[in-house]
C-alpha positions, 0 to 999 in steps of 0.5 A: 345872326342870333347871339349864341351863349358862351359859357365863358361869359360873365354870369349876367351876360350869360343870362341875357344871352340865354334870354335873347336866344329863347326870344324872351326879350322882356327878360333880356333887355333889363339884364343888358341895360343893367350890365351896360350901366356897370360896363358901358364899353362891353361890345358884346352886350352892346351887340346883343342890345342891338340884336334885341332892337332889330328883332322889334324893328328898331333898325336905326337904334340897332345901327347906332348900337352896332356902330358903337360896338364896332368902334369899340372892337374893330375886329368884332366880326359878328358885330360887323355882320349884324350891322350889314344885316341891319343895313340890308333891312333898312334897304341900304343894300350897297352899304351892306355889300361893302361891309359884307365883303370885309366880313366874308374875307374874315370868315370865308366859310360862314354860309350866313354871310354869303347868304346875306350877300346873295340876298343883297345882290338880289335886292339890287337886281343882280339876280344871276350873280346872287344865284351863282353865289348861292350855288357856290355856298350850297356846293360847299355846304349842301345841308343848310336848309335856309340857304336852299330856301333863299336860293329857291326865292331867287330862282322863283324871282327870275322865273325858274319855277320848277328849280325853285320848287326843287330848292324848297323841297330840298330845304324841307327834306333837310328840315321838315318843320321849316314853315317858311319853306312850306309857305313859299311853296304855297305862295307860288299859288300854283303848287297843290299839296298832296296828302303826304304834304298835308300830313307832314305840315300837320305833324310839324304843327303838333310838335312841341319844339316848333317855334311861333314863326314856323307855326304861323307859316305852317298855318298859312300854308295849310290854309292854302292847302285846304282852300285848294281842296274847297274845305273852307272850314279847315282852311279858314281855321288855319288862316285865322290861326296864322294871322292871330299868332302873327298879330301877336308879334307885330305892333300896329295901331289902326288909329295911327293910320286914320290920324295920318290920313286925316292930317294928309287930307288937311295938308293937301289943300287947293291953296297949297296946290296953287302955291306950289304949282310948277315947283318940284322936279320936272322929270317925267320918268317915274310911273308909280303903281300904288294902292292896296297889296293884292289888288293887281298892282303886279299885273299892272306893272307887268303890262306896263313893263312889256312896253318898249319905253318902260322899265319894270323895277320893283317895290322901291323903298325910297319915297317912304324913306324920304318922307321919314326925313321930313319934319312933322310929316305929313303936315310938314309938306306945306312948309316945304320950299320950292328948292326942297321939293325939287331936291326931294324929287331929284333925291328920289330919282338918284335913289331909284337909279340904283335899280335901273338896268336899261336906258328906257325913259320911264320906270315903274315903282310899284310899292303899294304903300306909296298911296300914303305919299301921293301928296308928296309925290305930286308936289315933288314929281308933278310930271310923274304918272300915278296909277291906283290899282284897285280891287273889290274891297272884300276880295282884296282884303281877304286876299291880304288876310290869306297872305303872309308877308316877310316884312311890312304890311302890319295891318294885314293880320286882322280883319278889322285892321284890314277893313280900316286900312282899306277905308283910310286908303280910299279916303285919301285917294278920294280927296286927291281926286277931289283936289287934283281931278284926273291926276291919278288914273284908276285901274279897276282890277275886275274891269281889267279882267273883263275888258282887258284891251280897253283897260290896257289902252286907257292905262297906256293913254294915261301914261302918254304911251302909244299902244303896243301889242306886247302889253297884251302879251305881258305873260310872255315877258321874262323879266324878274318879278319879286312879289307874291304874284310872280307866277300869276303874272306869267299866265294870261289874264284869268278870273282865278281869285275873283270870287275866292272870298265867297266860301269864307263869307260866314267869317268875314263879318268883322271885315264888313263892319270895318269897311263900312260903306266902302264894302259896297263900293 
């Protein structure tokens, strides 16, 4: 919902709007702040400053500004629509939906509002309602490529693969340079691009009017296209170009992750564990499947969700959100009282309940990044199961390097960052194993592929679940899957991807160096 310049605006505000439209944030920010210093009650300028904050991920700042804009101008529909978007991006879909109903009532013909509402419905598991809303929007406005794109995402999630592909192709017919649609096809992992597809993507990259976001999506898609053709040279060139460009648009400091892990290890001591024994929320409901992205966590989730007592949900944002509210986190976990730990566990369960759709006693939270919060999970939910889905370091890291994520996983766009992140993840999990032996069950992805039944039985035992044959027939489960592995887990277990990194070995030196000794583990 970008700001469109209005020729009737004051000249200073017009210049700021033009800079924001061109994504020149360094130009727009001082202009807007100077304007607001002269007129702090100008809702349009406040809204633009909020949009700028949102573009760089400062969503709380954006929310505060937008609430001020709406307070000053209650009828400012664009500001309310922006606020709904910011709430959605903070994983507060129920609040976003409440706002969107009012926004849509004011502007019923705006497809962007309905598109966001459908996405919010999908975030809450209302996939069929979301699909119906997309279909209504596309019936009334069939020439909206980004709505076709979002519709394709939802169809893919519920397993309607061919319909999803058709929706992505429709988006590309309307906008051949739409890099996100090309990447969405590549991200299915089952689509093979033909010569005309490759020519179309290369032609799009050659255009001067294609923006950075389309460019890095196109590079990731072309990397996959040439990988399928076993042309590692051209494939890596595109993966590298896509990652390099994407890295310029994000702020990530590997040293901060290392420091965080250092502090987590220092906080999780035997003395703390002894003092907090028996505290927290006793509920056994959650099964946390965590680790690195692209390490097989979706496969583990699909296996467990095929059990009659386990509900698969999605990658829940709740534990990181709770952690952000703890003072001086992660050091601050040592100061949490028994009441605070119990409340954290209960708060997590309340938040997670929004995603529950069945009365099965156990549910899965498969947010990989929860590895960073294992100490908090253990203290707040001591009876929750914790599964560490782990994959060969180089294979896992390179799989991330090939993957473009819509949001999050900022460490994944540099081989050096990836290696350091993986190493820090293993460091924390090794410490957890030392002070809490047996607390976390490790699922080795390569062992799971080679000896599936034995590993599945061990996994179920670790979760105190009886063996059920359906867990071996996980690919027959028609549940919705929202991750990049959605199509892969709808097929029987196979070795595809196990050695996919080997043709790229000549370029992976920086990754090996960053991994250090972990590379050989």
